[in-house]
C-alpha positions as CSV (number, residue, x, y, z in Angstrom):
1,M,20.6,3.8,-53.1
2,N,20.2,0.1,-53.7
3,A,17.7,-2.0,-51.7
4,R,19.2,-3.9,-48.8
5,P,18.7,-7.7,-48.9
6,L,15.7,-9.0,-46.9
7,D,17.8,-11.9,-45.5
8,E,20.8,-9.8,-44.4
9,P,22.3,-11.5,-41.3
10,H,22.7,-9.7,-38.0
11,R,20.6,-6.8,-39.1
12,A,20.0,-4.4,-36.2
13,S,18.9,-0.8,-35.6
14,S,21.5,1.8,-36.6
15,Q,22.8,4.6,-34.3
16,L,20.9,7.0,-36.6
17,E,17.7,5.2,-36.0
18,L,18.2,5.3,-32.3
19,L,18.8,9.0,-32.4
20,F,15.8,9.4,-34.6
21,D,13.7,7.7,-31.9
22,L,14.8,10.2,-29.3
23,T,13.0,13.1,-31.1
24,F,9.8,11.0,-30.9
25,V,10.3,10.7,-27.1
26,V,9.7,14.5,-26.9
27,A,6.7,14.4,-29.2
28,I,5.1,11.5,-27.3
29,A,5.8,13.1,-24.0
30,A,4.0,16.3,-25.2
31,V,0.9,14.5,-26.4
32,T,0.7,12.3,-23.3
33,D,1.1,15.3,-21.0
34,R,-1.9,17.0,-22.7
35,L,-4.1,14.0,-22.3
36,A,-3.2,13.7,-18.6
37,H,-4.2,17.4,-18.1
38,S,-7.5,16.8,-19.8
39,V,-8.3,13.7,-17.7
40,A,-7.2,15.5,-14.5
41,A,-9.5,18.5,-15.4
42,G,-12.5,16.2,-15.9
43,H,-12.4,16.4,-19.7
44,G,-10.9,13.1,-20.6
45,L,-13.3,12.2,-23.4
46,A,-12.9,15.7,-25.0
47,G,-9.1,15.3,-24.9
48,L,-9.2,11.8,-26.3
49,V,-9.9,12.7,-29.9
50,P,-7.0,15.3,-30.2
51,F,-4.8,12.8,-28.5
52,L,-5.6,10.1,-31.0
53,Q,-5.2,12.5,-33.9
54,V,-1.8,13.9,-32.9
55,F,-0.6,10.4,-31.9
56,F,-1.6,9.2,-35.4
57,A,0.7,11.8,-37.0
58,I,3.5,10.7,-34.7
59,W,3.1,7.0,-35.2
60,W,2.5,7.1,-38.9
61,A,5.5,9.3,-39.6
62,W,7.7,7.1,-37.4
63,M,6.4,3.9,-39.0
64,N,6.9,5.2,-42.5
65,F,10.5,6.1,-41.8
66,T,11.1,2.7,-40.1
67,W,9.9,0.6,-43.0
68,F,11.7,2.8,-45.5
69,A,14.9,2.5,-43.6
70,S,14.5,-1.3,-43.4
71,S,14.7,-1.4,-47.2
72,Y,16.9,1.6,-48.1
73,D,19.2,2.6,-45.2
74,T,22.3,3.6,-47.1
75,D,23.6,5.8,-44.2
76,D,25.4,8.2,-46.5
77,V,25.4,12.0,-46.3
78,A,22.1,12.6,-48.2
79,Y,20.3,9.9,-46.2
80,R,21.5,11.4,-42.9
81,L,20.6,14.9,-43.7
82,L,17.1,14.0,-44.9
83,T,16.6,11.9,-41.7
84,M,17.7,15.0,-39.7
85,L,15.0,17.0,-41.5
86,Q,12.3,14.4,-40.4
87,M,13.6,14.6,-36.8
88,G,13.0,18.4,-36.9
89,G,9.5,17.8,-38.1
90,A,8.9,15.5,-35.1
91,L,10.0,18.3,-32.7
92,V,7.6,20.8,-34.4
93,I,4.8,18.3,-33.9
94,A,5.7,18.2,-30.2
95,V,5.5,21.9,-30.0
96,G,2.1,22.0,-31.7
97,A,0.6,19.2,-29.5
98,S,-0.5,21.6,-26.8
99,A,-2.4,23.9,-29.2
100,A,-4.1,20.8,-30.8
101,A,-5.2,19.4,-27.5
102,D,-6.3,22.7,-25.9
103,H,-7.8,24.7,-28.8
104,S,-8.2,22.2,-31.6
105,D,-5.5,24.2,-33.5
106,Y,-3.6,21.7,-35.7
107,A,-1.5,24.3,-37.5
108,G,1.7,23.3,-35.6
109,V,1.1,19.6,-36.0
110,T,0.3,20.0,-39.7
111,L,3.5,22.0,-40.2
112,G,5.6,19.4,-38.4
113,Y,4.0,16.6,-40.4
114,L,4.7,18.5,-43.6
115,V,8.3,18.7,-42.8
116,M,8.5,15.0,-42.0
117,R,6.7,14.0,-45.1
118,A,8.8,16.3,-47.3
119,G,11.9,14.5,-46.0
120,L,10.4,11.1,-46.7
121,I,9.2,12.0,-50.2
122,A,12.7,13.1,-51.0
123,Q,14.0,9.8,-49.8
124,W,11.6,7.8,-52.0
125,V,12.3,9.9,-55.0
126,R,16.0,9.3,-54.5
127,A,15.3,5.6,-54.2
128,G,13.3,5.7,-57.4
129,V,16.0,7.5,-59.3
130,E,18.9,5.3,-58.1
131,D,17.4,1.9,-57.6
132,R,16.2,0.8,-61.0
133,A,14.7,-2.5,-59.8
134,G,12.5,-0.8,-57.3
135,R,11.9,2.4,-59.2
136,R,8.1,1.9,-59.9
137,T,7.4,1.1,-56.3
138,A,9.5,3.9,-54.9
139,L,7.9,6.5,-57.2
140,R,4.4,5.2,-56.3
141,Y,5.3,5.7,-52.6
142,A,6.5,9.3,-53.3
143,G,3.4,10.1,-55.3
144,G,1.0,8.6,-52.9
145,I,2.5,10.4,-49.9
146,A,2.5,13.7,-51.8
147,V,-1.2,13.4,-52.6
148,A,-2.0,12.5,-49.0
149,E,0.1,15.5,-47.7
150,A,-1.8,17.8,-50.1
151,G,-5.0,16.6,-48.5
152,W,-3.7,17.4,-45.0
153,L,-2.7,20.9,-46.2
154,L,-6.1,21.4,-47.8
155,R,-7.8,20.4,-44.6
156,Q,-5.8,22.9,-42.6
157,V,-6.4,25.7,-45.0
158,L,-10.2,25.0,-45.1
159,A,-10.3,24.8,-41.3
160,D,-8.4,28.1,-40.8
161,S,-10.6,29.9,-43.3
162,G,-13.8,28.6,-41.8
163,A,-14.8,26.9,-45.1
164,L,-14.7,23.5,-43.4
165,P,-17.4,23.3,-40.7
166,E,-16.3,21.9,-37.3
167,S,-18.6,19.0,-37.7
168,W,-16.8,18.0,-40.9
169,Q,-13.3,18.2,-39.6
170,L,-13.2,14.8,-38.0
171,P,-14.7,13.0,-40.9
172,F,-12.2,14.7,-43.2
173,F,-9.5,13.6,-40.9
174,L,-10.7,10.0,-41.0
175,C,-10.8,10.0,-44.8
176,L,-7.2,11.2,-45.0
177,I,-6.2,8.4,-42.6
178,V,-7.8,5.9,-44.9
179,L,-5.8,7.4,-47.8
180,E,-2.6,7.3,-45.8
181,L,-3.1,3.6,-44.9
182,A,-3.9,2.7,-48.5
183,V,-0.7,4.2,-49.9
184,P,1.7,1.3,-48.9
185,R,-0.6,-1.4,-50.1
186,W,-1.1,0.4,-53.4
187,A,2.6,1.2,-53.9
188,E,3.8,-2.3,-53.3
189,R,1.4,-3.8,-55.9
190,S,4.1,-3.1,-58.5
191,G,6.7,-4.9,-56.4
192,P,7.4,-5.4,-52.7
193,T,10.1,-3.6,-50.8
194,T,12.9,-5.6,-49.2
195,W,12.1,-4.8,-45.6
196,H,13.9,-7.1,-43.1
197,P,11.6,-8.9,-40.7
198,H,13.9,-9.1,-37.7
199,H,14.9,-5.5,-38.1
200,I,11.3,-4.4,-38.2
201,A,10.5,-6.5,-35.1
202,E,13.4,-4.9,-33.3
203,R,12.3,-1.4,-34.3
204,Y,8.7,-2.0,-33.0
205,G,10.1,-3.5,-29.9
206,L,12.2,-0.4,-29.3
207,F,9.3,1.9,-29.8
208,T,7.3,-0.2,-27.3
209,I,10.1,0.3,-24.7
210,I,10.0,4.0,-25.4
211,L,6.3,4.1,-24.7
212,L,6.7,2.1,-21.5
213,G,9.4,4.6,-20.5
214,E,7.0,7.4,-21.2
215,G,4.7,5.7,-18.6
216,V,7.5,5.8,-16.1
217,L,8.1,9.5,-16.9
218,A,4.4,10.4,-16.7
219,A,4.1,8.7,-13.3
220,S,7.2,10.5,-12.0
221,Q,5.7,13.8,-13.2
222,G,2.5,12.9,-11.3
223,V,4.5,12.2,-8.1
224,R,6.3,15.6,-8.4
225,A,3.0,17.4,-8.9
226,A,1.4,15.6,-6.0
227,L,4.3,16.2,-3.7
228,D,4.0,19.9,-4.4
229,V,0.8,20.0,-2.5
230,A,1.0,17.0,-0.1
231,E,3.5,15.0,1.9
232,L,4.5,11.5,0.9
233,S,1.9,8.9,1.9
234,S,1.1,5.3,1.5
235,P,-1.1,5.8,-1.6
236,F,1.9,7.3,-3.4
237,V,4.0,4.3,-2.6
238,V,1.2,1.9,-3.7
239,V,0.7,3.7,-7.0
240,A,4.4,4.0,-7.7
241,V,5.1,0.3,-7.0
242,S,2.0,-0.9,-8.7
243,G,2.6,1.2,-11.8
244,L,6.2,-0.1,-12.2
245,V,5.0,-3.7,-11.7
246,L,2.2,-3.1,-14.3
247,L,4.6,-1.7,-16.9
248,F,6.9,-4.6,-16.3
249,A,4.1,-7.1,-16.8
250,L,3.0,-5.5,-20.0
251,W,6.6,-5.5,-21.3
252,W,6.8,-9.2,-20.5
253,L,3.6,-10.0,-22.4
254,Y,4.6,-8.0,-25.5
255,F,7.9,-9.8,-25.9
256,L,6.5,-13.3,-25.3
257,V,6.4,-13.8,-29.1
258,E,9.5,-13.6,-31.4
259,A,8.0,-11.2,-33.9
260,G,10.9,-11.4,-36.4
261,D,10.4,-15.1,-37.0
262,G,6.6,-14.7,-37.4
263,L,7.0,-11.8,-39.9
264,R,9.5,-13.8,-41.9
265,E,7.1,-16.7,-42.3
266,R,4.0,-14.5,-42.8
267,R,5.1,-11.4,-44.7
268,H,1.7,-11.1,-46.2
269,R,0.3,-10.2,-42.8
270,S,2.8,-7.4,-42.2
271,Y,0.2,-4.7,-43.1
272,A,-2.3,-5.8,-40.5
273,W,0.5,-6.5,-38.0
274,G,1.9,-3.0,-38.4
275,Y,-1.4,-1.2,-38.5
276,V,-2.9,-2.8,-35.4
277,H,0.2,-1.5,-33.6
278,Y,-1.3,1.9,-33.7
279,G,-3.8,0.8,-31.1
280,V,-1.1,-1.0,-29.1
281,F,1.1,2.1,-29.0
282,A,-1.7,4.5,-28.4
283,A,-2.9,2.4,-25.5
284,L,0.6,2.5,-23.9
285,A,0.9,6.2,-24.4
286,A,-2.6,6.7,-22.8
287,L,-1.6,4.5,-19.9
288,G,1.3,6.8,-19.2
289,A,-1.2,9.7,-18.9
290,G,-3.5,7.5,-16.7
291,L,-0.7,6.7,-14.3
292,E,0.2,10.4,-14.0
293,V,-3.4,11.2,-13.1
294,A,-3.6,8.3,-10.7
295,V,-0.5,9.5,-8.8
296,E,-1.9,13.1,-8.7
297,R,-5.2,11.8,-7.5
298,S,-3.5,10.0,-4.6
299,G,-2.1,13.3,-3.5
300,H,-5.0,15.7,-3.8
301,A,-8.5,16.1,-5.2
302,L,-8.9,16.5,-9.0
303,A,-11.8,17.9,-11.0
304,G,-12.9,14.5,-12.2
305,A,-14.6,11.8,-10.2
306,P,-12.2,9.3,-8.5
307,Q,-13.4,6.5,-10.9
308,V,-12.2,8.6,-13.8
309,A,-8.6,8.2,-12.7
310,G,-9.2,4.4,-12.3
311,Y,-10.6,4.1,-15.8
312,A,-7.8,6.2,-17.2
313,V,-5.5,3.3,-16.2
314,A,-7.9,0.4,-16.8
315,V,-9.2,1.2,-20.3
316,P,-5.7,1.6,-21.9
317,V,-4.5,-1.7,-20.2
318,A,-7.6,-3.6,-21.4
319,V,-7.2,-2.2,-25.0
320,F,-3.5,-3.0,-25.0
321,L,-4.2,-6.6,-23.9
322,V,-6.8,-7.3,-26.5
323,L,-4.8,-5.7,-29.4
324,L,-1.6,-7.4,-28.2
325,W,-3.4,-10.8,-28.5
326,T,-4.5,-9.8,-32.0
327,V,-0.9,-8.8,-33.0
328,H,0.4,-12.1,-31.8
329,R,-2.4,-14.0,-33.5
330,L,-1.4,-12.5,-36.9
331,I,2.1,-13.9,-36.9
332,V,1.9,-17.2,-35.0
333,V,-0.2,-20.3,-35.4
334,R,-1.3,-20.3,-31.7
335,P,-1.0,-17.2,-29.5
336,V,0.9,-17.8,-26.3
337,I,-1.7,-15.9,-24.3
338,R,-4.7,-18.2,-23.9
339,P,-8.1,-16.5,-24.8
340,A,-9.7,-17.6,-21.6
341,A,-6.9,-16.2,-19.5
342,L,-7.0,-13.0,-21.5
343,A,-10.7,-12.6,-21.1
344,G,-10.5,-13.1,-17.4
345,C,-7.7,-10.5,-17.1
346,V,-9.5,-8.0,-19.2
347,A,-12.7,-8.4,-17.2
348,A,-10.9,-7.9,-14.0
349,V,-9.1,-4.9,-15.3
350,A,-12.3,-3.3,-16.6
351,A,-14.2,-3.9,-13.4
352,A,-11.4,-2.7,-11.1
353,P,-12.4,1.0,-11.2
354,L,-15.9,0.1,-9.8
355,A,-14.1,-0.6,-6.4
356,T,-12.7,2.9,-6.2
357,P,-15.0,4.1,-3.4
358,W,-13.7,1.3,-1.2
359,V,-10.0,0.9,-2.2
360,G,-9.2,4.3,-3.7
361,V,-7.4,5.0,-6.9
362,A,-4.2,3.4,-5.5
363,G,-6.0,0.2,-4.8
364,V,-7.5,0.1,-8.3
365,V,-4.0,0.4,-9.8
366,A,-2.8,-2.3,-7.5
367,V,-5.6,-4.6,-8.6
368,I,-4.9,-3.9,-12.3
369,A,-1.2,-4.7,-11.8
370,A,-2.0,-7.9,-9.9
371,A,-4.3,-9.1,-12.7
372,C,-1.6,-8.5,-15.3
373,V,1.0,-10.2,-13.2
374,L,-1.4,-13.2,-12.8
375,L,-1.8,-13.3,-16.6
376,V,1.9,-13.3,-17.1
377,A,2.3,-16.2,-14.6
378,V,-0.5,-18.3,-16.2
379,T,0.8,-17.6,-19.7
380,V,4.4,-18.5,-18.9
381,G,3.4,-21.5,-16.9
382,T,0.9,-23.0,-19.4
383,A,1.5,-21.6,-22.9
384,P,3.0,-23.8,-25.6
385,E,6.0,-22.8,-27.5
386,P,5.1,-20.3,-30.3
387,R,5.4,-21.6,-33.8
């Protein structure tokens, strides 16, 4: 298992990586569905914390595999089998998402995360044994991940036994997140891994497309649920069309910058670029849940106030836009999205739900989509070429 060259030409995602991503489609769909149910029941804020916690496990496990594969994708039998093990862990997380969201029971998520981390630790140990040049870094990764995983297991044991008060569970969780995020920085102090910038950019782009697809899926589920109790009406059409236009606009904005070139020129900013993507990805996943609720709201009354459905779409979009600008700013000299245009769009999106009593949820989604389309038009028409 030798490290792959960081300047390897024509480096692209492998068929195994694409198959790996499919298991995460299931996990993301599960956590998005639970958030949508919480919002529809009028408990959106209560469901937000479990959503962010489970989504962190999904995102961090995916990201760790992606960066490892960018450096050490040997595609031999051992590598394939350990990757399959991590795929199984993602499916266990998907099964445990409902219990985490509904009852704050993270046993299933913790088990799935353990399976995924065990597979990754084995990969790093193998790299440390076989790649003499990168041995110290690889073994640091393996040790750091193992320590963090021991922390997750300890948290679960303490929570199950009642030794960890409920008020301390979230702070404990946040401390473990800090530990997880610190492992890559600490491990690579002894020598950087040879991740490929264009490969990483492609992998993140593919995950973005998966999350946008989850938005389409969530909206379709909302249509199905709404049609079970009502006939097709104009609000359905408005939300469906506006949702599709909105997702297309967000896709356009994300891919305005060639991330591979930026990462190649600014490798030292890769940590911040990768970590900020947690918010970008979580916002897209939450948007899928919001669109599902908006469609259902167009068909029948839900437990929450109508404005809640509007904010379930507006807040994720606003967060996505701000964090996307941040991501672009990290790897280019001048972001293609102008700050003034961004601020105007975010303000319009955030204010749109206030008009719910007059235009309805469907009208709010249409306004949000129109604001994002206008941002795309202004950006494409006036932005300078990225450098």
